[in-house]
ROLUM-658729 format. One record per residue (C-alpha): residue number from 1; x, z, y. Coordinates in Angstrom, 3 decimals, padded with zeros to 6 digits, always signed. Example, Ala and Ser with C-alpha at 12.3 -4.5 7.8 and 13.67 -1.06 7.14 Angstrom:
ROLUM-658729
[1; [+012.300; +007.800; -004.500]]
[2; [+013.670; +007.140; -001.060]]
//
This chain:
ROLUM-658729
[1; [+029.627; -184.146; -147.266]]
[2; [+031.060; -186.072; -150.209]]
[3; [+030.245; -189.554; -151.471]]
[4; [+027.789; -188.114; -153.990]]
[5; [+025.824; -186.442; -151.195]]
[6; [+025.680; -189.716; -149.270]]
[7; [+024.431; -191.599; -152.322]]
[8; [+021.679; -189.093; -152.972]]
[9; [+020.728; -188.979; -149.276]]
[10; [+020.326; -192.766; -149.223]]
[11; [+016.749; -192.560; -150.514]]
[12; [+015.882; -190.300; -147.583]]
[13; [+017.349; -192.919; -145.253]]
[14; [+015.237; -195.538; -147.058]]
[15; [+012.145; -193.410; -146.473]]
[16; [+013.148; -192.949; -142.810]]
[17; [+013.450; -196.727; -142.502]]
[18; [+009.983; -197.059; -144.047]]
[19; [+008.561; -194.588; -141.529]]
[20; [+009.971; -196.626; -138.654]]
[21; [+008.857; -199.940; -140.125]]
[22; [+005.345; -198.663; -140.840]]
[23; [+004.365; -195.966; -138.354]]
[24; [+005.848; -197.544; -135.219]]
[25; [+002.947; -199.963; -135.519]]
[26; [+000.583; -197.038; -135.072]]
[27; [+002.236; -196.077; -131.792]]
[28; [+002.773; -199.435; -130.102]]
[29; [+001.019; -201.962; -132.347]]
[30; [-001.986; -202.472; -130.086]]
[31; [+000.214; -202.572; -126.962]]
[32; [+002.575; -205.209; -128.402]]
[33; [-000.165; -207.350; -129.936]]
[34; [-001.964; -207.536; -126.564]]
[35; [+001.373; -208.489; -124.923]]
[36; [+001.138; -205.594; -122.501]]
[37; [+004.457; -204.200; -123.742]]
[38; [+007.387; -206.215; -125.046]]
[39; [+008.462; -205.481; -128.597]]
[40; [+012.021; -204.557; -127.556]]
[41; [+010.723; -202.101; -124.944]]
[42; [+008.347; -200.561; -127.463]]
[43; [+011.109; -200.307; -130.069]]
[44; [+013.540; -198.560; -127.714]]
[45; [+010.984; -196.058; -126.397]]
[46; [+009.629; -195.405; -129.886]]
[47; [+013.092; -194.860; -131.401]]
[48; [+014.319; -192.519; -128.668]]
[49; [+011.252; -190.297; -128.649]]
[50; [+010.930; -190.188; -132.447]]
[51; [+014.532; -188.906; -132.532]]
[52; [+013.819; -186.312; -129.823]]
[53; [+010.711; -185.089; -131.608]]
[54; [+012.545; -184.881; -134.940]]
[55; [+015.542; -182.884; -133.669]]
[56; [+013.751; -180.656; -131.147]]
[57; [+010.454; -179.899; -132.874]]
[58; [+010.685; -181.300; -136.367]]
[59; [+012.782; -178.637; -138.111]]
[60; [+009.984; -176.081; -138.262]]
[61; [+007.680; -178.613; -139.911]]
[62; [+010.061; -178.944; -142.859]]
[63; [+008.223; -176.072; -144.536]]
[64; [+004.810; -177.735; -144.280]]
[65; [+004.818; -179.303; -147.738]]
[66; [+006.565; -176.341; -149.368]]
[67; [+003.343; -175.021; -150.859]]
[68; [+002.936; -178.229; -152.887]]
[69; [+006.333; -177.955; -154.533]]
[70; [+009.905; -177.040; -153.654]]
[71; [+012.294; -179.725; -154.905]]
[72; [+015.393; -177.678; -155.724]]
[73; [+018.017; -180.206; -156.877]]
[74; [+019.535; -183.000; -154.798]]
[75; [+019.055; -185.591; -157.555]]
[76; [+015.372; -184.614; -157.665]]
[77; [+015.172; -184.923; -153.882]]
[78; [+016.725; -188.383; -154.151]]
[79; [+014.095; -189.554; -156.635]]
[80; [+011.191; -187.936; -154.766]]
[81; [+012.160; -189.614; -151.489]]
[82; [+012.854; -192.916; -153.282]]
[83; [+009.435; -192.937; -154.951]]
[84; [+007.693; -192.372; -151.620]]
[85; [+009.858; -194.925; -149.793]]
[86; [+009.447; -197.615; -152.442]]
[87; [+005.678; -197.127; -152.406]]
[88; [+005.527; -197.444; -148.613]]
[89; [+007.845; -200.473; -148.662]]
[90; [+005.679; -202.231; -151.246]]
[91; [+002.633; -201.742; -149.030]]
[92; [+004.544; -202.910; -145.945]]
[93; [+005.502; -206.123; -147.760]]
[94; [+001.788; -206.904; -148.007]]
[95; [+001.396; -206.205; -144.274]]
[96; [-000.709; -203.079; -144.768]]
[97; [-000.115; -199.924; -142.694]]
[98; [-000.094; -197.027; -145.164]]
[99; [+000.480; -193.308; -144.849]]
[100; [+004.010; -191.989; -145.351]]
[101; [+002.506; -188.492; -145.641]]
[102; [+000.321; -189.601; -148.547]]
[103; [+003.295; -191.172; -150.307]]
[104; [+005.379; -188.000; -149.940]]
[105; [+002.531; -185.777; -151.168]]
[106; [+002.053; -188.036; -154.197]]
[107; [+005.802; -188.025; -154.946]]
[108; [+005.972; -184.220; -154.782]]
[109; [+003.024; -183.961; -157.155]]
[110; [+004.878; -186.349; -159.488]]
[111; [+007.916; -184.030; -159.336]]
[112; [+005.687; -181.057; -160.182]]
[113; [+004.215; -183.014; -163.076]]
[114; [+007.640; -183.851; -164.503]]
[115; [+009.103; -180.345; -164.052]]
[116; [+005.971; -178.619; -165.357]]
[117; [+005.560; -176.843; -162.032]]
[118; [+002.245; -175.657; -160.633]]
[119; [+000.713; -177.677; -157.800]]
[120; [-001.246; -175.607; -155.309]]
[121; [-004.679; -177.215; -155.547]]
[122; [-005.863; -175.492; -152.379]]
[123; [-003.041; -177.089; -150.405]]
[124; [-003.797; -180.513; -151.883]]
[125; [-007.478; -180.193; -150.984]]
[126; [-006.612; -178.969; -147.491]]
[127; [-004.269; -181.895; -146.844]]
[128; [-006.558; -184.463; -148.491]]
[129; [-009.503; -183.301; -146.375]]
[130; [-007.578; -184.330; -143.260]]
[131; [-007.236; -187.825; -144.716]]
[132; [-010.992; -188.073; -144.172]]
[133; [-011.259; -186.018; -140.985]]
[134; [-008.337; -187.722; -139.214]]
[135; [-009.778; -191.287; -138.906]]
[136; [-013.263; -189.927; -138.150]]
[137; [-011.927; -187.708; -135.357]]
[138; [-009.802; -190.548; -133.964]]
[139; [-012.848; -192.815; -133.994]]
[140; [-014.913; -190.256; -132.073]]
[141; [-012.104; -189.710; -129.552]]
[142; [-011.576; -193.423; -128.942]]
[143; [-015.294; -194.102; -128.518]]
[144; [-015.714; -191.218; -126.056]]
[145; [-012.563; -192.080; -124.090]]
[146; [-013.457; -195.771; -123.947]]
[147; [-016.949; -195.142; -122.565]]
[148; [-015.857; -192.417; -120.141]]
[149; [-012.725; -194.066; -118.755]]
[150; [-014.263; -197.533; -118.638]]
[151; [-017.154; -196.193; -116.559]]
[152; [-014.728; -194.403; -114.241]]
[153; [-012.637; -197.548; -113.723]]
[154; [-015.683; -199.591; -112.855]]
[155; [-016.523; -197.168; -110.060]]
[156; [-013.053; -197.589; -108.557]]
[157; [-012.117; -200.818; -106.831]]
[158; [-008.633; -201.528; -108.170]]
[159; [-006.871; -204.857; -107.800]]
[160; [-006.417; -206.672; -111.107]]
[161; [-002.620; -206.797; -110.835]]
[162; [-002.399; -203.124; -109.967]]
[163; [-004.707; -202.248; -112.845]]
[164; [-002.524; -204.320; -115.149]]
[165; [+000.598; -202.461; -113.956]]
[166; [-000.935; -199.028; -114.459]]
[167; [-002.230; -200.027; -117.904]]
[168; [+001.258; -201.067; -118.995]]
[169; [+002.773; -197.868; -117.611]]
[170; [+000.089; -195.742; -119.290]]
[171; [+000.762; -197.483; -122.619]]
[172; [+004.488; -196.699; -122.421]]
[173; [+003.973; -193.056; -121.403]]
[174; [+001.280; -192.464; -124.012]]
[175; [+003.364; -194.282; -126.621]]
[176; [+006.351; -192.040; -125.818]]
[177; [+004.159; -188.978; -126.343]]
[178; [+002.842; -190.419; -129.605]]
[179; [+006.381; -191.234; -130.793]]
[180; [+007.570; -187.700; -130.010]]
[181; [+004.616; -186.275; -131.969]]
[182; [+005.364; -188.664; -134.841]]
[183; [+008.984; -187.514; -135.029]]
[184; [+008.016; -183.844; -134.811]]
[185; [+005.355; -184.054; -137.507]]
[186; [+006.529; -186.745; -139.891]]
[187; [+010.318; -186.374; -140.022]]
[188; [+009.715; -183.411; -142.335]]
[189; [+008.065; -185.892; -144.696]]
[190; [+011.160; -188.095; -144.545]]
[191; [+013.945; -185.559; -145.168]]
[192; [+011.995; -182.376; -145.890]]
[193; [+012.710; -182.579; -149.634]]
[194; [+016.453; -182.460; -148.808]]
[195; [+016.268; -179.263; -146.714]]
[196; [+016.828; -176.843; -149.661]]
[197; [+019.859; -178.905; -150.728]]
[198; [+021.020; -180.282; -147.342]]
[199; [+024.459; -181.911; -147.893]]
[200; [+025.738; -180.818; -144.462]]
[201; [+027.357; -177.726; -142.960]]
[202; [+026.619; -176.018; -139.648]]
[203; [+028.723; -177.235; -136.713]]
[204; [+029.630; -175.437; -133.487]]
[205; [+030.798; -176.930; -130.177]]
[206; [+031.415; -173.948; -127.926]]
[207; [+028.019; -172.441; -127.142]]
[208; [+026.212; -175.346; -128.798]]
[209; [+025.422; -174.905; -132.491]]
[210; [+024.032; -177.732; -134.594]]
[211; [+022.590; -176.569; -137.892]]
[212; [+022.774; -178.510; -141.145]]
[213; [+019.026; -179.117; -141.022]]
[214; [+019.186; -180.503; -137.470]]
[215; [+021.934; -182.895; -138.579]]
[216; [+019.735; -183.929; -141.488]]
[217; [+016.808; -184.614; -139.183]]
[218; [+018.979; -186.606; -136.782]]
[219; [+020.250; -188.840; -139.605]]
[220; [+016.632; -189.375; -140.662]]
[221; [+015.730; -190.280; -137.069]]
[222; [+018.511; -192.885; -136.935]]
[223; [+017.209; -194.468; -140.127]]
[224; [+013.721; -194.484; -138.615]]
[225; [+015.023; -196.260; -135.512]]
[226; [+016.556; -198.978; -137.710]]
[227; [+013.177; -199.424; -139.373]]
[228; [+011.496; -199.759; -135.980]]
[229; [+013.821; -202.553; -134.852]]
[230; [+014.067; -204.477; -138.121]]
[231; [+010.609; -204.582; -139.659]]
[232; [+007.868; -202.897; -137.611]]
[233; [+006.806; -206.105; -135.879]]
[234; [+004.947; -207.409; -138.930]]
[235; [+002.817; -204.300; -139.372]]
[236; [+002.170; -204.161; -135.618]]
[237; [+000.360; -207.473; -135.920]]
[238; [-001.907; -206.082; -138.659]]
[239; [-002.837; -203.012; -136.620]]
[240; [-003.104; -204.811; -133.305]]
[241; [-004.853; -208.026; -134.363]]
[242; [-005.752; -207.684; -138.020]]
[243; [-008.726; -205.333; -137.520]]
[244; [-010.275; -206.798; -134.366]]
[245; [-009.164; -208.306; -131.034]]
[246; [-008.556; -205.671; -128.355]]
[247; [-008.344; -205.835; -124.583]]
[248; [-005.300; -204.190; -122.941]]
[249; [-007.451; -201.264; -121.795]]
[250; [-008.910; -200.772; -125.283]]
[251; [-005.408; -200.954; -126.759]]
[252; [-004.278; -198.111; -124.497]]
[253; [-007.317; -196.017; -125.470]]
[254; [-006.399; -196.475; -129.150]]
[255; [-002.865; -195.155; -128.569]]
[256; [-004.199; -192.229; -126.518]]
[257; [-006.818; -191.254; -129.125]]
[258; [-004.264; -191.427; -131.930]]
[259; [-001.750; -189.306; -129.998]]
[260; [-004.396; -186.662; -129.278]]
[261; [-005.293; -186.414; -132.966]]
[262; [-001.639; -185.922; -133.924]]
[263; [-001.338; -183.243; -131.251]]
[264; [-004.471; -181.368; -132.370]]
[265; [-003.348; -181.172; -135.999]]
[266; [+000.174; -180.076; -135.019]]
[267; [-000.145; -177.718; -132.048]]
[268; [+000.241; -174.025; -132.839]]
[269; [-000.356; -173.255; -129.173]]
[270; [-003.751; -174.970; -129.251]]
[271; [-004.667; -173.177; -132.463]]
[272; [-003.781; -169.814; -130.929]]
[273; [-005.738; -170.620; -127.753]]
[274; [-008.871; -171.548; -129.706]]
[275; [-008.634; -168.492; -131.937]]
[276; [-008.062; -166.119; -129.031]]
[277; [-011.263; -167.434; -127.418]]
[278; [-013.199; -167.135; -130.707]]
[279; [-013.524; -170.907; -131.087]]
[280; [-013.222; -172.952; -134.339]]
[281; [-009.645; -173.935; -135.131]]
[282; [-008.167; -177.038; -136.714]]
[283; [-005.842; -176.597; -139.726]]
[284; [-002.190; -177.343; -138.991]]
[285; [-001.371; -179.876; -141.680]]
[286; [+000.526; -183.186; -141.658]]
[287; [-001.870; -186.013; -140.811]]
[288; [-001.504; -189.758; -141.036]]
[289; [-000.915; -191.623; -137.796]]
[290; [-001.916; -194.766; -139.687]]
[291; [-005.341; -193.382; -140.472]]
[292; [-005.717; -192.161; -136.900]]
[293; [-005.007; -195.543; -135.312]]
[294; [-007.250; -197.439; -137.744]]
[295; [-010.065; -194.978; -137.086]]
[296; [-009.535; -195.365; -133.331]]
[297; [-009.751; -199.161; -133.479]]
[298; [-012.958; -199.009; -135.521]]
[299; [-014.375; -196.378; -133.155]]
[300; [-013.963; -198.706; -130.172]]
[301; [-015.458; -201.595; -132.096]]
[302; [-018.572; -199.619; -132.961]]
[303; [-018.784; -198.212; -129.427]]
[304; [-018.772; -201.730; -127.955]]
[305; [-021.436; -202.835; -130.407]]
[306; [-018.948; -205.285; -131.843]]
[307; [-019.170; -204.246; -135.466]]
[308; [-019.334; -207.904; -136.474]]
[309; [-015.949; -208.494; -134.845]]
[310; [-014.281; -205.883; -137.054]]
[311; [-012.597; -207.522; -140.021]]
[312; [-014.098; -205.255; -142.665]]
[313; [-012.198; -206.986; -145.454]]
[314; [-008.953; -205.824; -143.830]]
[315; [-010.423; -202.322; -143.420]]
[316; [-011.314; -202.221; -147.135]]
[317; [-007.788; -203.342; -148.065]]
[318; [-006.267; -200.637; -145.871]]
[319; [-008.538; -197.923; -147.309]]
[320; [-007.723; -199.045; -150.855]]
[321; [-004.052; -198.743; -149.930]]
[322; [-004.658; -195.176; -148.762]]
[323; [-006.326; -194.293; -152.075]]
[324; [-003.700; -195.754; -154.382]]
[325; [-000.607; -194.779; -152.328]]
[326; [-000.293; -191.151; -153.586]]
[327; [-001.138; -192.209; -157.149]]
[328; [+001.525; -194.921; -157.221]]
[329; [+004.101; -192.598; -155.641]]
[330; [+003.391; -189.874; -158.220]]
[331; [+003.732; -192.269; -161.171]]
[332; [+006.935; -193.855; -159.822]]
[333; [+008.424; -190.414; -159.186]]
[334; [+007.599; -189.152; -162.693]]
[335; [+009.173; -192.061; -164.567]]
[336; [+012.136; -192.290; -162.185]]
[337; [+012.907; -188.614; -162.779]]
[338; [+012.793; -189.234; -166.536]]
[339; [+015.172; -192.175; -166.127]]
[340; [+017.564; -190.261; -163.847]]
[341; [+017.699; -187.254; -166.178]]
[342; [+017.986; -189.025; -169.523]]
[343; [+019.999; -192.136; -168.636]]
[344; [+022.304; -190.863; -165.881]]
[345; [+022.337; -187.244; -167.122]]
[346; [+021.621; -185.882; -163.642]]
[347; [+020.080; -182.471; -163.023]]
[348; [+016.819; -183.351; -161.244]]
[349; [+015.568; -179.772; -161.008]]
[350; [+016.790; -176.209; -161.348]]
[351; [+014.741; -174.429; -164.035]]
[352; [+012.778; -171.368; -162.963]]
[353; [+012.187; -168.322; -165.145]]
[354; [+009.175; -166.015; -165.021]]
[355; [+008.982; -162.640; -166.705]]
[356; [+006.294; -159.998; -167.304]]
[357; [+008.214; -156.780; -166.733]]
[358; [+006.687; -153.397; -165.927]]
[359; [+007.381; -154.014; -162.240]]
[360; [+005.615; -157.379; -162.324]]
[361; [+002.594; -156.019; -164.194]]
[362; [+002.275; -153.158; -161.688]]
[363; [+002.461; -155.525; -158.733]]
[364; [+000.008; -158.006; -160.248]]
[365; [-002.369; -155.111; -160.797]]
[366; [-002.125; -154.281; -157.080]]
[367; [-003.047; -157.899; -156.389]]
[368; [-006.295; -157.435; -158.308]]
[369; [-005.396; -158.519; -161.846]]
[370; [-006.361; -156.110; -164.689]]
[371; [-003.293; -154.244; -165.947]]
[372; [-004.766; -153.621; -169.407]]
[373; [-005.069; -157.343; -170.095]]
[374; [-001.554; -157.967; -168.820]]
[375; [+000.225; -155.370; -170.963]]
[376; [+000.031; -157.600; -174.042]]
[377; [+002.316; -160.026; -172.179]]
[378; [+004.872; -157.318; -171.410]]
[379; [+008.428; -158.470; -172.049]]
[380; [+007.464; -162.145; -172.314]]
[381; [+009.606; -164.749; -170.528]]
[382; [+008.417; -168.206; -169.471]]
[383; [+010.526; -171.249; -168.670]]
[384; [+008.068; -173.046; -166.371]]
[385; [+005.345; -172.277; -163.886]]
[386; [+002.648; -174.013; -165.920]]
[387; [+003.623; -172.082; -169.059]]
[388; [+003.400; -168.800; -167.158]]
[389; [+000.048; -169.565; -165.488]]
[390; [-001.437; -170.806; -168.760]]
[391; [-000.477; -167.582; -170.534]]
[392; [-001.786; -165.517; -167.624]]
[393; [-005.149; -167.293; -167.514]]
[394; [-005.605; -166.897; -171.243]]
[395; [-005.590; -163.139; -170.654]]
[396; [-007.424; -162.701; -167.331]]
[397; [-009.468; -165.890; -166.974]]
[398; [-009.268; -168.773; -164.515]]
[399; [-007.355; -168.086; -161.289]]
[400; [-007.754; -169.846; -157.954]]
[401; [-004.822; -171.614; -156.339]]
[402; [-003.971; -168.775; -153.968]]
[403; [-003.868; -166.214; -156.781]]
[404; [-001.754; -168.535; -158.924]]
[405; [+000.847; -168.931; -156.169]]
[406; [+000.934; -165.162; -155.580]]
[407; [+001.457; -164.542; -159.299]]
[408; [+004.246; -167.132; -159.481]]
[409; [+006.055; -165.589; -156.509]]
[410; [+005.696; -162.157; -158.097]]
[411; [+007.033; -163.022; -161.550]]
[412; [+009.793; -165.505; -160.672]]
[413; [+013.342; -164.243; -161.269]]
[414; [+015.613; -165.119; -158.348]]
[415; [+018.681; -162.793; -158.673]]
[416; [+019.618; -161.910; -155.099]]
[417; [+022.922; -160.131; -154.399]]
[418; [+023.462; -158.809; -150.867]]
[419; [+027.064; -159.906; -150.306]]
[420; [+027.782; -159.114; -146.653]]
[421; [+030.473; -161.798; -146.516]]
[422; [+027.598; -164.303; -146.427]]
[423; [+025.878; -162.694; -143.425]]
[424; [+027.609; -165.095; -141.035]]
[425; [+025.760; -167.952; -142.748]]
[426; [+022.460; -166.754; -141.270]]
[427; [+021.342; -168.535; -138.099]]
[428; [+021.809; -166.060; -135.191]]
[429; [+018.990; -167.822; -133.327]]
[430; [+016.511; -166.780; -135.999]]
[431; [+017.604; -163.160; -136.434]]
[432; [+017.862; -160.322; -133.907]]
[433; [+020.606; -157.689; -133.799]]
[434; [+018.108; -155.271; -135.332]]
[435; [+017.447; -157.737; -138.175]]
[436; [+021.168; -158.004; -138.953]]
[437; [+021.482; -154.218; -138.892]]
[438; [+018.699; -153.903; -141.475]]
[439; [+020.254; -156.572; -143.683]]
[440; [+023.665; -154.886; -143.611]]
[441; [+022.127; -151.638; -144.848]]
[442; [+021.323; -153.452; -148.115]]
[443; [+024.991; -154.250; -148.739]]
[444; [+025.894; -154.393; -152.438]]
[445; [+022.296; -154.251; -153.746]]
[446; [+020.810; -156.770; -156.141]]
[447; [+017.173; -157.786; -156.448]]
[448; [+015.585; -159.479; -159.438]]
[449; [+012.448; -160.554; -157.552]]
[450; [+012.056; -161.821; -153.975]]
[451; [+009.381; -159.254; -153.181]]
[452; [+011.846; -156.446; -153.992]]
[453; [+014.018; -157.698; -151.131]]
[454; [+011.126; -157.599; -148.692]]
[455; [+010.010; -154.156; -149.894]]
[456; [+013.515; -152.810; -149.316]]
[457; [+013.572; -154.247; -145.797]]
[458; [+010.129; -152.785; -145.052]]
[459; [+011.417; -149.338; -146.050]]
[460; [+014.043; -149.736; -143.335]]
[461; [+011.803; -151.341; -140.727]]
[462; [+008.017; -151.966; -140.890]]
[463; [+008.458; -155.146; -138.835]]
[464; [+009.455; -156.909; -142.060]]
[465; [+005.868; -156.592; -143.334]]
[466; [+003.335; -159.387; -142.938]]
[467; [+000.492; -158.708; -140.538]]
[468; [-003.168; -158.973; -141.641]]
[469; [-004.284; -162.540; -142.330]]
[470; [-005.704; -164.318; -139.316]]
[471; [-004.834; -167.078; -136.888]]
[472; [-003.667; -164.614; -134.230]]
[473; [-000.999; -163.306; -136.644]]
[474; [-000.177; -166.695; -138.122]]
[475; [+002.833; -167.426; -135.913]]
[476; [+004.409; -164.039; -136.637]]
[477; [+003.832; -164.383; -140.388]]
[478; [+005.185; -167.941; -140.399]]
[479; [+008.371; -166.890; -138.580]]
[480; [+008.795; -163.935; -140.943]]
[481; [+008.304; -166.184; -143.972]]
[482; [+011.024; -168.522; -142.715]]
[483; [+013.429; -165.609; -142.124]]
[484; [+012.821; -164.179; -145.599]]
[485; [+013.346; -167.627; -147.132]]
[486; [+016.650; -167.973; -145.267]]
[487; [+017.826; -164.579; -146.486]]
[488; [+016.821; -165.401; -150.047]]
[489; [+018.534; -168.814; -149.942]]
[490; [+021.726; -167.317; -148.473]]
[491; [+022.114; -164.419; -150.890]]
[492; [+020.721; -165.928; -154.098]]
[493; [+023.355; -165.835; -156.851]]
[494; [+024.131; -169.342; -158.089]]
[495; [+027.504; -168.612; -159.650]]
[496; [+028.732; -165.541; -161.403]]
[497; [+030.033; -163.081; -158.816]]
[498; [+033.314; -161.225; -159.294]]
[499; [+031.891; -158.160; -157.553]]
[500; [+029.969; -155.526; -159.439]]
[501; [+026.475; -155.366; -157.925]]
[502; [+024.472; -152.186; -157.369]]
[503; [+021.110; -152.514; -159.074]]
[504; [+018.075; -151.951; -156.872]]
[505; [+015.635; -149.316; -158.084]]
[506; [+012.122; -149.263; -156.692]]
//
């Protein structure tokens, strides 16, 4: 990685620092403020388990925000991460715990706004709904756990010193679990925008292979650890003491309730279990640990009948911070992109082209759009997603977010050339021997649209087809989507090839 890559990655490190400075308070803030756990102990445990969660389980979550917008140039990734980090830092300076997830979502929307890309409204609504559900659920959990566990402890005669010891130990163990969940779920928010343009290369040490994305996540985890040690203490005081005074037992319940909420919104295993038993499922979306811990503290306060002890002015300030965080991040991102592009002459995004060819019209018709109304657009080319969707809606009427995204994926020109010399760049852990055999059979072919690639693979093996929509098939479809994205990224033509490609005919 050259000096330019390091410079551009610096904003991701800044955002990682912000995550550590801000969200560590959500994990150990109540424990430190009640003096049950020393700050240094909390910082070490938090840093180690955030790093473990990021490297072991965080890579798959990098695709979570992809539906909102795929930042496809490293200078654009730099600005997007900087806008989110600067917003979080500004809130931290005022002592308010804010949501890193909200800042990243706002920054991505700002990037879409600047690049004239389409933002998936359904995804925004889905994520924003959890910003309401998350603190409410955490409040319910904390109230239930406090009443249940408190009653159980009263029925057991435990010496005060022993109870104190077990409370401290429970805080550390629960905090470690919460830190691991934080790293697994939120590291994608920190460096996720850099994944498509990761300035690293895969490394191998014998049987151990470290991918470029894993290296990226580890660097982000190190930056987060620095944030934990250098600045998280101030926000811990706001979370631990700013809302209301907590007993050591109540502080532990807050950490436990918050960790459970993070787990529920992140566990594919739990989602599959609920669906297989015909029970309601919870959407797997990035949630705010900040909102969870604030909701948990308020839940205990209301449960104890101590509503008057809750500092509602602080609550109002925190909620106002949640509301304005994505707005500020979006505005900062938009104007920073303008500055970076026009003053420093940096390419902040790679333009996308959409075309209405016969193939596209036929496929859109199969998706339910009227072919007769689309034929007037035949041969037209569009330089942005918004331009394409606007023209499409003028002919067929208003489209929902899901239909818009399907149309964009159908009409986007990607230019894929199956150069078998690049096959070794595919992660062998993600692809089976049968997968590689199918890919090699496409040697020398070119595809103008991404769906042509998948159709060609399906002709060779039906396992390349998505299964019917449903939670039970969600894991398979997600894994297949990741594999197809890897193939597309590997074989997409970015420079003029010296080889003469064989055109693909449907």
